[in-house]
C-alpha angles and dihedrals in degrees: 000000000000109000090233094055097083091050092048093049093047090049092049092047093050092043090056090049091050091050091056091051092045093047089052089053091049093049091049091049094049091046090055092045091049089056089054096042111025090184087069088082091069096053110094092187091066093055093043092051089050091054092050090047088059090046088051089054090056095044094048089049089057096047116106122240098027109179105151099091119128090197129070114267118255108225127200112208116197113198095241098145104048107139139177094276091054092050091047092052091047091051093047095049111090117228117255094254092053095242121138116269115225114245113260094014094118092045092050092046092050092048092048093049090048093050093048095048092046093048098043099078091043091051092049092047090051092047091049092052092048092047091048091052091046095053092040088053091051091051090049092051091048089051091050091049093053091043088055091049090051091050091049093050119096120239117245126207112239092218090057091053089052094047092049091051095245092122135018125247093256090050091050091051092048091050091051095045092048091050092235115167114222119210134170130205137181097237135113096255134124122252108264145162102246122201135010110228095037103018121197127198101224115197126185117226091235086075085082087075090065124085115262089249091056092047092053092051090049091052089046088055091055093045088052087059088053094050093047093046090230091160091068092049091051092046092056090047093049092050090051091047089053090055090044096046090132093056113086095185089054090061088058089058092051090049089050090055092048091053092044093057091050093049091047092053091046090055090049093051096045099042108129095357125137123255094254090055090051090052091049091051092049091049090052091050093052093045092049092048091055092052095048119101106155110087111209106121098275116197103235110041124015114080129063097343094168092050092044092052092048090050091050090059091065113089088209111028118216113276128205106246128212091271092054093046093050092044094048092046093047089046091056091051092048091049091050090052090045088057090057095043101043107032099076087069086069102031110050119141116259115265132206120241117303127219116263144096113335095020114092120225111250118233112276121241113274114254131194117268111280096024110124120229114221124218125237117270092224135045093227119036131218109161111199102172133020132213119279096009111146115220140145089274093047109031091168095045132276112285097212146350123293120215114195114222143155117267109272096024109149114257120207134204110259093216140355116283147110126289104240100174140016130174150112122276130187090235104032098031114204108003144160134202123211126196110217097181133252090066095300121133134174127201127193119192145181090046124164093219143347124241096186135056134226112279094024121133114232133195126222109276094015114143108251101169147322133277117257145147103252121145120012097347129137093204144348112306145121120252112206122195129183125204128187114195089343095307122117113246136176111274087213086076089073102025128082114257112304097191096093091055100043121103116251092248095047093045092049092051092048095049091046092056098033109032092180129049118255118273116251120242 
């Protein structure tokens, strides 16, 4: 398997989870806003913007180098480096209650956890693919069914419709100029405009039971869909719903759009009409709904019948004023930004074990006699970028090693020495340099504060500052550089092995560009 595959699958799995949570937040927000401004239900742009806000959440979660989160990152740590020493220590350590621990229990638990964590993203990816194929197949069968209905319907001459009073002269001219095919069929369906590239006005024969005035208003409803290009809006929503098949709240947003386009066309048809015409239109809607049996989102009678009828009773339906428009538009922008700011808390890449209580330190790399081994700058390690790795952020190669940490985390000197420089730089933020003798220097940057002063002697492990995000940093971390005789070198030369503490993504990039570990001095 490609080394990047686990990281990609973990990211996709977490991104999908964050999109579900975010979609639920959007639905709750729109539900509350709809209670305040009922006219919001008839504005398709609001529901479309909400869908694209959720899509933005997913896309941002998949982007590399996300550093805009205002929440701490949730890390998933597969046990990929459990070795014999770890198992031995786990077996030797007595349980808290003092009871005997069965032999091999820790080893079996570690192996089980490792297998589950490794399989989880693969299982989700497989389930997503199966679900996508299933729903795509259902859409295809629905398309074939409606294509068959269209083929079975009989063509109708527009002039005949006009002469029989089913449509007005202006409607007949619009149908002809738009190139709309008109067909009729003896089936319990709702009148609808079928298709996008070659649209067809499909009319059920039971429309003949309605009064000519009702028939003309029904046709006007479908022509309003054509003028408003509602088919394209619904096509985009249905494609997004197919991709978000796993997201129940997203289906609510699509249903909201479907109802909005119907309410919008109702308002267009009934604008300026008398109350008796409104009642006739509502009666036709209810009658058509009772006759309908084929469920495929028809245009005239499926969504929100009760609300549509109630809205038709108003001589002047509620309109969304300037306050509602500004608020809904600003809300969509805020939600889109919230997707970028909040989603990394749910979509971080999986990390390997971090140093700390309960996790044994792995054996450091062997160095030549006389070569000092530095200590780690943090108590708990989470390496997010290695030395020399070329990326979009570091086209000439990364100049050091990045250790992710919460803001304010204590930072320690890696070895004894003298602080030779402290300061604040536009690029490195707050930093300090320590001379360790024999031409070796360390520099730690992007700190939140310094706890030592220039000229001060420091001991190995002494706290010298706190982690931060000053300078050109995308998030809180510590940047460690190593120089020998003024030349940049890989800090890994003097540090114990960093592989067990490096994120899956960072480790895969490092191994792809540097297949072998750095040579010791």
